[in-house]
N, C-alpha and C positions, 0 to 999 in steps of 0.2 A: 243390556238386559233385553236375551232374546226374546220372540214374542211367540207365540203359542204358532202362528201360523206359519214362521222359520223354522222351528222344529218341526215341524209338517213335513215342510218344502226339502229338508235334508235328508228325512227318514220317516217315509211312512208307517214303518213298525211301533215306531215313537210315537206317531200321531196318532194311530188306533188305541195305543196305550197310554196314553194323554187323556184320550176322551175318555178312556173307560174309568181314569184314577178319578179325575175332576167328576163323572157324572155319577159317583158311586153306584154303578152297577155296568153290566157288559147290556144289558139289555135293555138298560135305560139310554144307553151311550148308541146304541144301534138306531133306537127311535127317535134319539135327536139328530142322529144322520140320515134318518132316512123320513122326513116328518110327514111323507106322504103316507106311510105307512100307519094306520090307527092304530091303536095299546088300548086296553083296561089301564085307569090310572093307578101308576106305582106311588108308593111312596118310596125317598131314594134311601138309600144306606149311607152311613157315613162315609167319608170321601176315604178312600183305601188308606192312607197313612196319617188317619186322625190318629190323636192321643200319642203318637212317633215325634222324635225329636233325630236329627239328623245333625253329623259332623262332618266333613269333606275332608278327607285329611290328604294333604299332599296335590299332585296335580293329575289330572285324569285324558286320558288320550282317545277313547273311544266308548261311551259318547263324552264330548269335552264336559268340563265340571260345568258351565252355564246351564248346560242342557240338562244334566242331573239337577241342579239348583232349581231351574224352570218347573223339574216334573215334582220333586219334593212338594212344591207351592202348590201346585194344580191339583196333587193329590191329599192336600190335605194336612202335609206335614210342618214342623219347624225346623227353622236352619239355629243351629247354634254357634254362636261365633267362637268360642273356646271349647277345648277337647273334654270333653265331660270327665271329670274323677271318679270313678267308681264308689272311691272310700267317704265322698263328700256327702255331709249332712244332706245336704241339697239335694245331690242326687237319690240317696236313698229315701228319703221323705216324699218323694214324688209317687204320686196315686191314682195317673192315668192309666186307662187300659187301653191294648190297642183291639178295636174291634173286631179287626179281618185275622186275627191272630186265629191259629187254630185252636176249637175249643180244647180246655184240658190243658193246655199245653202251658211252660213255664215262660212262653214268651207275649203271653196276654198280657205279663205285667213288667216285660222288656221293654219300657219306653223309648230309650237312647240307643243309636247305633252312631258307630264309626263306622266310614263308607269310605274303601279307599280301591287304589284301580288294580286289579290284580296282574295286570302286567309290571309294576313298579316293584323296586325292588322291596319293600314293605309287606312284610307279614306278621300278622299279629302272635306274641308269645301265643296269647290265651285268648278265643273267642271269645267265652263268656267270664265277665266279671262282674259280678252283681246285676247292676240294671244297667250295666253298660255291655252291648255285645259288639264285635269288631264285624264288619261284612264287605266282601266284593261289592263292588260296584253291578258285576253281573248276576248278585240274587236280587240288588233291586230292579233291577230290570225283569228279571222272570217274575219278583212277585206282581207287578203291574200286568205281566201278559196273563197272569191266571189270576189275577184281582185275590189275591189273598196274601198272607205273610208266611211266605214257605219258611221250612226249615233254614238256620244258617247252617252253609255247611263248614265242618269244624277244618278245613283248609283243604 
């Protein structure tokens, strides 16, 4: 398993995003990365992927699957060992909410994501099926950079 230091050494962009995702806000991340600057005490927000579950479909080239898994964990998300089934009773009865989704969007109640490499041959037939959405790994990284759950692209 990769450490945060190994991920940061391989890509400074991911390192900054990793710090944001684990701290709960960009401001808190900045205060931790520059401890000499004093800031008023802030209550941290929940981690970026709090309330979200991720399944990694297939292999990933850039970033590699292990780095994506590390980012999910550092960002407060949970990994699924099996691909979620949209019509499953377990899936439909999940009542977790994604704190960092855009207010009023149906993404607030969509807790499960199937991540795939957009460079792979896999292309989802439907992006959204119930509470299970398919998204490219680039969407996941964009969410980290923006520190919010962005709308999932339709292809």
